[in-house]
PDB file as gemmi writes it, atoms N, CA and C in Angstrom:
CRYST1    1.000    1.000    1.000  90.00  90.00  90.00 P 1                      
ATOM      1  N   MET A   1      16.425  -0.640 -23.730  1.00  0.00           N  
ATOM      2  CA  MET A   1      17.018   0.255 -23.140  1.00  0.00           C  
ATOM      3  C   MET A   1      17.272   0.278 -21.715  1.00  0.00           C  
ATOM      4  N   LYS A   2      18.453   0.193 -20.937  1.00  0.00           N  
ATOM      5  CA  LYS A   2      18.691   0.194 -19.685  1.00  0.00           C  
ATOM      6  C   LYS A   2      18.598   1.716 -19.030  1.00  0.00           C  
ATOM      7  N   ILE A   3      17.761   1.813 -18.175  1.00  0.00           N  
ATOM      8  CA  ILE A   3      17.768   3.185 -17.305  1.00  0.00           C  
ATOM      9  C   ILE A   3      18.513   3.054 -15.937  1.00  0.00           C  
ATOM     10  N   ARG A   4      19.562   3.777 -15.663  1.00  0.00           N  
ATOM     11  CA  ARG A   4      20.068   3.884 -14.477  1.00  0.00           C  
ATOM     12  C   ARG A   4      20.034   5.043 -13.713  1.00  0.00           C  
ATOM     13  N   ILE A   5      19.940   4.831 -12.180  1.00  0.00           N  
ATOM     14  CA  ILE A   5      19.997   5.788 -11.311  1.00  0.00           C  
ATOM     15  C   ILE A   5      20.776   5.477 -10.028  1.00  0.00           C  
ATOM     16  N   ASN A   6      21.138   6.290  -9.249  1.00  0.00           N  
ATOM     17  CA  ASN A   6      21.886   6.001  -8.299  1.00  0.00           C  
ATOM     18  C   ASN A   6      21.191   6.005  -6.924  1.00  0.00           C  
ATOM     19  N   VAL A   7      21.805   5.651  -5.810  1.00  0.00           N  
ATOM     20  CA  VAL A   7      20.791   5.376  -4.653  1.00  0.00           C  
ATOM     21  C   VAL A   7      20.167   6.815  -4.070  1.00  0.00           C  
ATOM     22  N   ASP A   8      20.938   7.928  -4.231  1.00  0.00           N  
ATOM     23  CA  ASP A   8      20.169   9.043  -3.971  1.00  0.00           C  
ATOM     24  C   ASP A   8      18.936   9.371  -4.859  1.00  0.00           C  
ATOM     25  N   GLU A   9      18.944   9.147  -5.816  1.00  0.00           N  
ATOM     26  CA  GLU A   9      17.810   9.323  -6.893  1.00  0.00           C  
ATOM     27  C   GLU A   9      16.694   8.389  -6.514  1.00  0.00           C  
ATOM     28  N   VAL A  10      16.931   7.172  -6.020  1.00  0.00           N  
ATOM     29  CA  VAL A  10      15.944   6.171  -5.502  1.00  0.00           C  
ATOM     30  C   VAL A  10      15.577   6.762  -4.194  1.00  0.00           C  
ATOM     31  N   LEU A  11      16.199   7.382  -3.253  1.00  0.00           N  
ATOM     32  CA  LEU A  11      15.921   7.870  -2.096  1.00  0.00           C  
ATOM     33  C   LEU A  11      14.834   9.036  -2.249  1.00  0.00           C  
ATOM     34  N   ASP A  12      15.272   9.876  -3.472  1.00  0.00           N  
ATOM     35  CA  ASP A  12      14.455  10.975  -3.622  1.00  0.00           C  
ATOM     36  C   ASP A  12      13.040  10.457  -4.278  1.00  0.00           C  
ATOM     37  N   VAL A  13      12.819   9.497  -4.936  1.00  0.00           N  
ATOM     38  CA  VAL A  13      11.652   8.796  -5.508  1.00  0.00           C  
ATOM     39  C   VAL A  13      10.755   8.498  -4.312  1.00  0.00           C  
ATOM     40  N   LEU A  14      11.443   7.571  -3.489  1.00  0.00           N  
ATOM     41  CA  LEU A  14      10.716   7.248  -2.080  1.00  0.00           C  
ATOM     42  C   LEU A  14      10.203   8.095  -1.385  1.00  0.00           C  
ATOM     43  N   ARG A  15      11.167   9.140  -0.987  1.00  0.00           N  
ATOM     44  CA  ARG A  15      10.725  10.243  -0.198  1.00  0.00           C  
ATOM     45  C   ARG A  15       9.723  11.138  -0.661  1.00  0.00           C  
ATOM     46  N   ASN A  16       9.545  11.051  -1.798  1.00  0.00           N  
ATOM     47  CA  ASN A  16       8.562  12.021  -2.539  1.00  0.00           C  
ATOM     48  C   ASN A  16       7.443  11.369  -3.331  1.00  0.00           C  
ATOM     49  N   CYS A  17       7.062  10.305  -2.998  1.00  0.00           N  
ATOM     50  CA  CYS A  17       6.165   9.367  -3.671  1.00  0.00           C  
ATOM     51  C   CYS A  17       4.733   9.973  -3.196  1.00  0.00           C  
ATOM     52  N   ASP A  18       3.669   9.770  -4.152  1.00  0.00           N  
ATOM     53  CA  ASP A  18       2.511  10.086  -3.613  1.00  0.00           C  
ATOM     54  C   ASP A  18       1.797   9.260  -2.830  1.00  0.00           C  
ATOM     55  N   ASP A  19       0.798   9.602  -2.222  1.00  0.00           N  
ATOM     56  CA  ASP A  19      -0.258   8.452  -1.551  1.00  0.00           C  
ATOM     57  C   ASP A  19      -0.976   7.652  -2.512  1.00  0.00           C  
ATOM     58  N   PHE A  20      -0.810   6.407  -2.272  1.00  0.00           N  
ATOM     59  CA  PHE A  20      -1.804   5.476  -3.081  1.00  0.00           C  
ATOM     60  C   PHE A  20      -2.121   4.368  -1.988  1.00  0.00           C  
ATOM     61  N   GLU A  21      -3.423   3.745  -2.324  1.00  0.00           N  
ATOM     62  CA  GLU A  21      -3.878   2.702  -1.402  1.00  0.00           C  
ATOM     63  C   GLU A  21      -3.884   1.316  -1.923  1.00  0.00           C  
ATOM     64  N   VAL A  22      -3.541   0.280  -1.199  1.00  0.00           N  
ATOM     65  CA  VAL A  22      -3.609  -0.975  -1.439  1.00  0.00           C  
ATOM     66  C   VAL A  22      -4.407  -1.607  -0.594  1.00  0.00           C  
ATOM     67  N   ASP A  23      -5.080  -2.937  -1.098  1.00  0.00           N  
ATOM     68  CA  ASP A  23      -6.162  -3.822  -0.372  1.00  0.00           C  
ATOM     69  C   ASP A  23      -5.294  -4.124   0.915  1.00  0.00           C  
ATOM     70  N   ASN A  24      -6.055  -4.102   1.970  1.00  0.00           N  
ATOM     71  CA  ASN A  24      -5.641  -4.567   3.525  1.00  0.00           C  
ATOM     72  C   ASN A  24      -6.805  -5.106   4.115  1.00  0.00           C  
ATOM     73  N   GLU A  25      -6.686  -6.664   4.403  1.00  0.00           N  
ATOM     74  CA  GLU A  25      -7.999  -6.985   4.983  1.00  0.00           C  
ATOM     75  C   GLU A  25      -7.866  -6.743   6.290  1.00  0.00           C  
ATOM     76  N   PHE A  26      -7.081  -6.400   6.939  1.00  0.00           N  
ATOM     77  CA  PHE A  26      -6.904  -6.110   8.478  1.00  0.00           C  
ATOM     78  C   PHE A  26      -7.457  -4.571   8.835  1.00  0.00           C  
ATOM     79  N   SER A  27      -7.464  -3.891   7.627  1.00  0.00           N  
ATOM     80  CA  SER A  27      -7.875  -2.517   7.860  1.00  0.00           C  
ATOM     81  C   SER A  27      -9.634  -2.279   8.140  1.00  0.00           C  
ATOM     82  N   GLU A  28     -10.000  -1.526   8.831  1.00  0.00           N  
ATOM     83  CA  GLU A  28     -11.450  -1.204   8.721  1.00  0.00           C  
ATOM     84  C   GLU A  28     -11.945  -0.706   7.422  1.00  0.00           C  
ATOM     85  N   SER A  29     -11.296  -0.113   6.640  1.00  0.00           N  
ATOM     86  CA  SER A  29     -11.645   0.453   5.350  1.00  0.00           C  
ATOM     87  C   SER A  29     -11.472  -0.536   4.385  1.00  0.00           C  
ATOM     88  N   GLY A  30     -10.672  -1.554   4.523  1.00  0.00           N  
ATOM     89  CA  GLY A  30     -10.168  -2.411   3.535  1.00  0.00           C  
ATOM     90  C   GLY A  30      -9.057  -2.073   2.659  1.00  0.00           C  
ATOM     91  N   LYS A  31      -8.507  -0.921   3.048  1.00  0.00           N  
ATOM     92  CA  LYS A  31      -7.513  -0.102   2.200  1.00  0.00           C  
ATOM     93  C   LYS A  31      -6.321   0.164   3.166  1.00  0.00           C  
ATOM     94  N   PHE A  32      -5.166   0.364   2.740  1.00  0.00           N  
ATOM     95  CA  PHE A  32      -3.852   1.023   3.475  1.00  0.00           C  
ATOM     96  C   PHE A  32      -3.063   1.745   2.552  1.00  0.00           C  
ATOM     97  N   ASN A  33      -2.763   2.755   3.108  1.00  0.00           N  
ATOM     98  CA  ASN A  33      -1.897   3.869   2.445  1.00  0.00           C  
ATOM     99  C   ASN A  33      -0.639   3.568   2.177  1.00  0.00           C  
ATOM    100  N   GLU A  34      -0.348   2.886   1.304  1.00  0.00           N  
ATOM    101  CA  GLU A  34       1.184   2.268   1.010  1.00  0.00           C  
ATOM    102  C   GLU A  34       2.002   3.270   0.777  1.00  0.00           C  
ATOM    103  N   GLY A  35       1.735   4.377  -0.071  1.00  0.00           N  
ATOM    104  CA  GLY A  35       2.476   5.540  -0.382  1.00  0.00           C  
ATOM    105  C   GLY A  35       2.902   6.346   0.760  1.00  0.00           C  
ATOM    106  N   GLY A  36       2.041   6.350   1.546  1.00  0.00           N  
ATOM    107  CA  GLY A  36       2.452   7.151   2.835  1.00  0.00           C  
ATOM    108  C   GLY A  36       3.348   6.326   3.657  1.00  0.00           C  
ATOM    109  N   ARG A  37       3.236   4.991   3.701  1.00  0.00           N  
ATOM    110  CA  ARG A  37       4.287   3.957   4.561  1.00  0.00           C  
ATOM    111  C   ARG A  37       5.646   4.161   3.938  1.00  0.00           C  
ATOM    112  N   ILE A  38       5.744   4.214   2.296  1.00  0.00           N  
ATOM    113  CA  ILE A  38       6.901   4.172   2.008  1.00  0.00           C  
ATOM    114  C   ILE A  38       7.703   5.552   2.139  1.00  0.00           C  
ATOM    115  N   ARG A  39       6.766   6.573   2.145  1.00  0.00           N  
ATOM    116  CA  ARG A  39       7.438   8.057   2.190  1.00  0.00           C  
ATOM    117  C   ARG A  39       7.902   8.122   3.600  1.00  0.00           C  
ATOM    118  N   GLU A  40       7.209   7.601   4.593  1.00  0.00           N  
ATOM    119  CA  GLU A  40       7.439   7.910   5.962  1.00  0.00           C  
ATOM    120  C   GLU A  40       8.601   7.042   6.432  1.00  0.00           C  
ATOM    121  N   LEU A  41       8.657   5.878   5.768  1.00  0.00           N  
ATOM    122  CA  LEU A  41       9.999   4.907   6.232  1.00  0.00           C  
ATOM    123  C   LEU A  41      11.210   5.464   5.615  1.00  0.00           C  
ATOM    124  N   TRP A  42      11.290   5.980   4.177  1.00  0.00           N  
ATOM    125  CA  TRP A  42      12.501   6.487   3.475  1.00  0.00           C  
ATOM    126  C   TRP A  42      12.937   7.665   4.071  1.00  0.00           C  
ATOM    127  N   SER A  43      12.006   8.646   4.596  1.00  0.00           N  
ATOM    128  CA  SER A  43      12.333   9.944   4.986  1.00  0.00           C  
ATOM    129  C   SER A  43      13.086   9.990   6.178  1.00  0.00           C  
ATOM    130  N   ASP A  44      13.280   8.707   7.066  1.00  0.00           N  
ATOM    131  CA  ASP A  44      14.016   8.761   8.162  1.00  0.00           C  
ATOM    132  C   ASP A  44      15.538   8.703   7.621  1.00  0.00           C  
ATOM    133  N   GLU A  45      16.537   9.950   8.084  1.00  0.00           N  
ATOM    134  CA  GLU A  45      17.921   9.957   7.659  1.00  0.00           C  
ATOM    135  C   GLU A  45      18.766   8.681   7.967  1.00  0.00           C  
ATOM    136  N   ASN A  46      18.436   7.716   8.755  1.00  0.00           N  
ATOM    137  CA  ASN A  46      19.052   6.801   9.478  1.00  0.00           C  
ATOM    138  C   ASN A  46      18.484   5.466   8.728  1.00  0.00           C  
ATOM    139  N   VAL A  47      17.567   5.540   7.947  1.00  0.00           N  
ATOM    140  CA  VAL A  47      16.704   4.177   7.409  1.00  0.00           C  
ATOM    141  C   VAL A  47      17.989   3.287   6.902  1.00  0.00           C  
ATOM    142  N   CYS A  48      18.743   3.692   6.074  1.00  0.00           N  
ATOM    143  CA  CYS A  48      19.676   2.722   5.274  1.00  0.00           C  
ATOM    144  C   CYS A  48      20.615   1.913   6.163  1.00  0.00           C  
ATOM    145  N   GLU A  49      20.540   2.351   7.643  1.00  0.00           N  
ATOM    146  CA  GLU A  49      21.331   1.594   8.445  1.00  0.00           C  
ATOM    147  C   GLU A  49      20.419   0.398   9.149  1.00  0.00           C  
ATOM    148  N   SER A  50      19.214   0.570   8.976  1.00  0.00           N  
ATOM    149  CA  SER A  50      18.349  -0.308   9.443  1.00  0.00           C  
ATOM    150  C   SER A  50      17.665  -1.183   8.476  1.00  0.00           C  
ATOM    151  N   VAL A  51      17.551  -1.023   7.217  1.00  0.00           N  
ATOM    152  CA  VAL A  51      16.562  -1.421   6.300  1.00  0.00           C  
ATOM    153  C   VAL A  51      17.623  -1.750   4.895  1.00  0.00           C  
ATOM    154  N   GLY A  52      17.386  -2.873   4.403  1.00  0.00           N  
ATOM    155  CA  GLY A  52      18.356  -3.414   3.332  1.00  0.00           C  
ATOM    156  C   GLY A  52      18.028  -3.171   1.918  1.00  0.00           C  
ATOM    157  N   ILE A  53      18.898  -3.207   1.089  1.00  0.00           N  
ATOM    158  CA  ILE A  53      18.680  -2.786  -0.423  1.00  0.00           C  
ATOM    159  C   ILE A  53      17.307  -3.723  -0.955  1.00  0.00           C  
ATOM    160  N   ASP A  54      17.274  -4.846  -0.506  1.00  0.00           N  
ATOM    161  CA  ASP A  54      16.317  -5.616  -1.061  1.00  0.00           C  
ATOM    162  C   ASP A  54      14.905  -5.022  -0.869  1.00  0.00           C  
ATOM    163  N   GLU A  55      14.667  -4.265   0.292  1.00  0.00           N  
ATOM    164  CA  GLU A  55      13.455  -3.682   0.753  1.00  0.00           C  
ATOM    165  C   GLU A  55      13.311  -2.275  -0.046  1.00  0.00           C  
ATOM    166  N   MET A  56      14.563  -1.708  -0.318  1.00  0.00           N  
ATOM    167  CA  MET A  56      14.516  -0.624  -0.959  1.00  0.00           C  
ATOM    168  C   MET A  56      13.995  -0.625  -2.623  1.00  0.00           C  
ATOM    169  N   VAL A  57      14.726  -1.884  -3.273  1.00  0.00           N  
ATOM    170  CA  VAL A  57      14.274  -2.278  -4.525  1.00  0.00           C  
ATOM    171  C   VAL A  57      12.555  -2.620  -4.495  1.00  0.00           C  
ATOM    172  N   ASP A  58      12.195  -3.496  -3.558  1.00  0.00           N  
ATOM    173  CA  ASP A  58      10.760  -3.604  -3.485  1.00  0.00           C  
ATOM    174  C   ASP A  58       9.942  -2.422  -3.306  1.00  0.00           C  
ATOM    175  N   ASP A  59      10.291  -1.519  -2.644  1.00  0.00           N  
ATOM    176  CA  ASP A  59       9.466  -0.215  -2.431  1.00  0.00           C  
ATOM    177  C   ASP A  59       9.617   0.606  -3.607  1.00  0.00           C  
ATOM    178  N   LEU A  60      10.578   0.622  -4.314  1.00  0.00           N  
ATOM    179  CA  LEU A  60      10.959   1.233  -5.566  1.00  0.00           C  
ATOM    180  C   LEU A  60      10.186   0.676  -6.885  1.00  0.00           C  
ATOM    181  N   ASN A  61       9.969  -0.541  -6.730  1.00  0.00           N  
ATOM    182  CA  ASN A  61       9.214  -1.230  -7.691  1.00  0.00           C  
ATOM    183  C   ASN A  61       7.676  -1.009  -7.284  1.00  0.00           C  
ATOM    184  N   THR A  62       7.383  -1.052  -6.339  1.00  0.00           N  
ATOM    185  CA  THR A  62       6.008  -0.824  -5.900  1.00  0.00           C  
ATOM    186  C   THR A  62       5.567   0.662  -6.304  1.00  0.00           C  
ATOM    187  N   VAL A  63       6.455   1.631  -6.130  1.00  0.00           N  
ATOM    188  CA  VAL A  63       6.045   3.022  -6.423  1.00  0.00           C  
ATOM    189  C   VAL A  63       6.111   3.183  -8.038  1.00  0.00           C  
ATOM    190  N   TYR A  64       6.795   2.441  -8.930  1.00  0.00           N  
ATOM    191  CA  TYR A  64       6.845   2.738 -10.529  1.00  0.00           C  
ATOM    192  C   TYR A  64       5.609   1.751 -10.807  1.00  0.00           C  
ATOM    193  N   PHE A  65       5.363   0.734 -10.049  1.00  0.00           N  
ATOM    194  CA  PHE A  65       4.341  -0.132 -10.509  1.00  0.00           C  
ATOM    195  C   PHE A  65       2.835   0.736 -10.256  1.00  0.00           C  
ATOM    196  N   TRP A  66       2.777   1.564  -9.421  1.00  0.00           N  
ATOM    197  CA  TRP A  66       1.391   2.385  -8.874  1.00  0.00           C  
ATOM    198  C   TRP A  66       1.532   3.505  -9.909  1.00  0.00           C  
ATOM    199  N   LYS A  67       2.634   4.054 -10.366  1.00  0.00           N  
ATOM    200  CA  LYS A  67       2.718   5.207 -11.285  1.00  0.00           C  
ATOM    201  C   LYS A  67       2.409   4.739 -12.516  1.00  0.00           C  
ATOM    202  N   GLU A  68       3.059   3.809 -13.021  1.00  0.00           N  
ATOM    203  CA  GLU A  68       2.749   3.216 -14.437  1.00  0.00           C  
ATOM    204  C   GLU A  68       1.584   2.395 -14.697  1.00  0.00           C  
ATOM    205  N   GLY A  69       1.062   1.853 -13.620  1.00  0.00           N  
ATOM    206  CA  GLY A  69      -0.134   0.969 -13.834  1.00  0.00           C  
ATOM    207  C   GLY A  69       0.015   0.018 -14.965  1.00  0.00           C  
ATOM    208  N   PHE A  70      -0.899  -0.193 -15.856  1.00  0.00           N  
ATOM    209  CA  PHE A  70      -1.049  -1.092 -16.875  1.00  0.00           C  
ATOM    210  C   PHE A  70       0.364  -0.912 -17.812  1.00  0.00           C  
ATOM    211  N   TYR A  71       0.950   0.093 -17.906  1.00  0.00           N  
ATOM    212  CA  TYR A  71       2.061   0.311 -18.800  1.00  0.00           C  
ATOM    213  C   TYR A  71       3.633   0.034 -18.140  1.00  0.00           C  
ATOM    214  N   PHE A  72       3.309  -0.494 -16.844  1.00  0.00           N  
ATOM    215  CA  PHE A  72       4.534  -0.753 -15.862  1.00  0.00           C  
ATOM    216  C   PHE A  72       5.516  -1.420 -16.996  1.00  0.00           C  
ATOM    217  N   ARG A  73       6.910  -0.905 -17.053  1.00  0.00           N  
ATOM    218  CA  ARG A  73       7.692  -1.364 -18.058  1.00  0.00           C  
ATOM    219  C   ARG A  73       8.830  -2.226 -17.468  1.00  0.00           C  
ATOM    220  N   GLY A  74       8.960  -2.683 -16.416  1.00  0.00           N  
ATOM    221  CA  GLY A  74       9.976  -3.477 -15.982  1.00  0.00           C  
ATOM    222  C   GLY A  74      10.607  -3.261 -14.413  1.00  0.00           C  
ATOM    223  N   GLU A  75      10.907  -4.201 -13.909  1.00  0.00           N  
ATOM    224  CA  GLU A  75      11.283  -3.915 -12.274  1.00  0.00           C  
ATOM    225  C   GLU A  75      12.804  -3.405 -12.447  1.00  0.00           C  
ATOM    226  N   TRP A  76      13.125  -2.829 -11.343  1.00  0.00           N  
ATOM    227  CA  TRP A  76      14.399  -2.189 -10.937  1.00  0.00           C  
ATOM    228  C   TRP A  76      15.123  -3.382 -10.123  1.00  0.00           C  
ATOM    229  N   SER A  77      16.582  -3.263 -10.343  1.00  0.00           N  
ATOM    230  CA  SER A  77      17.237  -4.276  -9.497  1.00  0.00           C  
ATOM    231  C   SER A  77      18.643  -3.171  -9.355  1.00  0.00           C  
ATOM    232  N   CYS A  78      19.143  -3.693  -8.007  1.00  0.00           N  
ATOM    233  CA  CYS A  78      20.465  -3.004  -7.833  1.00  0.00           C  
ATOM    234  C   CYS A  78      21.602  -3.900  -8.318  1.00  0.00           C  
ATOM    235  N   VAL A  79      22.681  -3.282  -9.058  1.00  0.00           N  
ATOM    236  CA  VAL A  79      23.530  -3.797  -9.761  1.00  0.00           C  
ATOM    237  C   VAL A  79      24.625  -3.908  -8.801  1.00  0.00           C  
ATOM    238  N   ASP A  80      25.723  -4.774  -9.272  1.00  0.00           N  
ATOM    239  CA  ASP A  80      26.942  -4.995  -8.427  1.00  0.00           C  
ATOM    240  C   ASP A  80      28.024  -3.884  -8.952  1.00  0.00           C  
ATOM    241  N   GLU A  81      27.524  -2.644  -9.053  1.00  0.00           N  
ATOM    242  CA  GLU A  81      28.451  -1.412  -9.516  1.00  0.00           C  
ATOM    243  C   GLU A  81      28.079  -0.384  -8.456  1.00  0.00           C  
ATOM    244  N   ILE A  82      29.016   0.648  -8.397  1.00  0.00           N  
ATOM    245  CA  ILE A  82      28.992   1.810  -7.751  1.00  0.00           C  
ATOM    246  C   ILE A  82      29.469   2.937  -8.783  1.00  0.00           C  
ATOM    247  N   ASP A  83      28.925   4.155  -8.447  1.00  0.00           N  
ATOM    248  CA  ASP A  83      29.195   5.317  -9.332  1.00  0.00           C  
ATOM    249  C   ASP A  83      30.437   5.929  -8.851  1.00  0.00           C  
ATOM    250  N   ASP A  84      30.910   7.043  -9.636  1.00  0.00           N  
ATOM    251  CA  ASP A  84      32.151   7.792  -9.264  1.00  0.00           C  
ATOM    252  C   ASP A  84      32.199   8.338  -7.723  1.00  0.00           C  
ATOM    253  N   LYS A  85      30.994   8.465  -7.382  1.00  0.00           N  
ATOM    254  CA  LYS A  85      31.041   8.940  -5.762  1.00  0.00           C  
ATOM    255  C   LYS A  85      30.591   7.869  -4.798  1.00  0.00           C  
ATOM    256  N   ASP A  86      30.955   6.601  -5.012  1.00  0.00           N  
ATOM    257  CA  ASP A  86      30.745   5.412  -4.154  1.00  0.00           C  
ATOM    258  C   ASP A  86      29.158   5.010  -3.839  1.00  0.00           C  
ATOM    259  N   ARG A  87      28.292   5.445  -4.791  1.00  0.00           N  
ATOM    260  CA  ARG A  87      26.978   5.125  -4.442  1.00  0.00           C  
ATOM    261  C   ARG A  87      26.495   4.052  -5.331  1.00  0.00           C  
ATOM    262  N   GLU A  88      25.586   3.058  -4.673  1.00  0.00           N  
ATOM    263  CA  GLU A  88      24.918   2.027  -5.337  1.00  0.00           C  
ATOM    264  C   GLU A  88      24.288   2.547  -6.741  1.00  0.00           C  
ATOM    265  N   ILE A  89      24.221   1.563  -7.594  1.00  0.00           N  
ATOM    266  CA  ILE A  89      23.586   1.655  -8.822  1.00  0.00           C  
ATOM    267  C   ILE A  89      22.344   0.991  -9.016  1.00  0.00           C  
ATOM    268  N   PHE A  90      21.214   1.349  -9.461  1.00  0.00           N  
ATOM    269  CA  PHE A  90      19.967   0.838  -9.659  1.00  0.00           C  
ATOM    270  C   PHE A  90      19.474   0.829 -11.254  1.00  0.00           C  
ATOM    271  N   GLU A  91      19.311  -0.469 -11.683  1.00  0.00           N  
ATOM    272  CA  GLU A  91      18.615  -0.173 -13.224  1.00  0.00           C  
ATOM    273  C   GLU A  91      17.442  -0.918 -13.535  1.00  0.00           C  
ATOM    274  N   ARG A  92      16.789  -0.696 -14.681  1.00  0.00           N  
ATOM    275  CA  ARG A  92      15.807  -1.639 -15.116  1.00  0.00           C  
ATOM    276  C   ARG A  92      15.941  -1.363 -16.607  1.00  0.00           C  
ATOM    277  N   GLU A  93      15.590  -2.455 -17.342  1.00  0.00           N  
ATOM    278  CA  GLU A  93      15.566  -2.719 -18.705  1.00  0.00           C  
ATOM    279  C   GLU A  93      13.955  -2.428 -19.078  1.00  0.00           C  
ATOM    280  N   VAL A  94      13.950  -1.293 -20.163  1.00  0.00           N  
ATOM    281  CA  VAL A  94      12.816  -0.833 -20.612  1.00  0.00           C  
ATOM    282  C   VAL A  94      12.608  -1.024 -22.009  1.00  0.00           C  
ATOM    283  N   ASP A  95      11.366  -1.384 -22.471  1.00  0.00           N  
ATOM    284  CA  ASP A  95      11.270  -1.504 -23.956  1.00  0.00           C  
ATOM    285  C   ASP A  95      10.213  -0.345 -24.347  1.00  0.00           C  
ATOM    286  N   PHE A  96      10.673   0.526 -24.872  1.00  0.00           N  
ATOM    287  CA  PHE A  96       9.593   1.591 -25.539  1.00  0.00           C  
ATOM    288  C   PHE A  96       8.985   1.346 -26.690  1.00  0.00           C  
ATOM    289  N   SER A  97       9.056   0.095 -27.285  1.00  0.00           N  
ATOM    290  CA  SER A  97       8.527  -0.094 -28.569  1.00  0.00           C  
ATOM    291  C   SER A  97       7.066  -0.304 -28.581  1.00  0.00           C  
ATOM    292  N   GLU A  98       6.569  -0.680 -27.395  1.00  0.00           N  
ATOM    293  CA  GLU A  98       5.211  -1.150 -27.273  1.00  0.00           C  
ATOM    294  C   GLU A  98       4.241   0.199 -27.345  1.00  0.00           C  
TER     295      GLU A  98                                                      
END                                                                             
């Protein structure tokens, strides 16, 4: 099954993600708040002028991988389509049979 969302929905996910830590050898604690970095970056209203779609997709996949953990069901990608309001479309193929 394909799940599709538009860029506004992606930004909502990124701007409202929870804190989560990832390993970071340069940090004193050995951890880094990746959720905080993602939320702060994408909360800037002008972010889309300076950050590309590829980084948006990477961060979206990071958030979903963290949320779904072992049950991560597939990566998001930006498709070569726009919706009726000229917004980019993102999709992922999900298998719910497992």
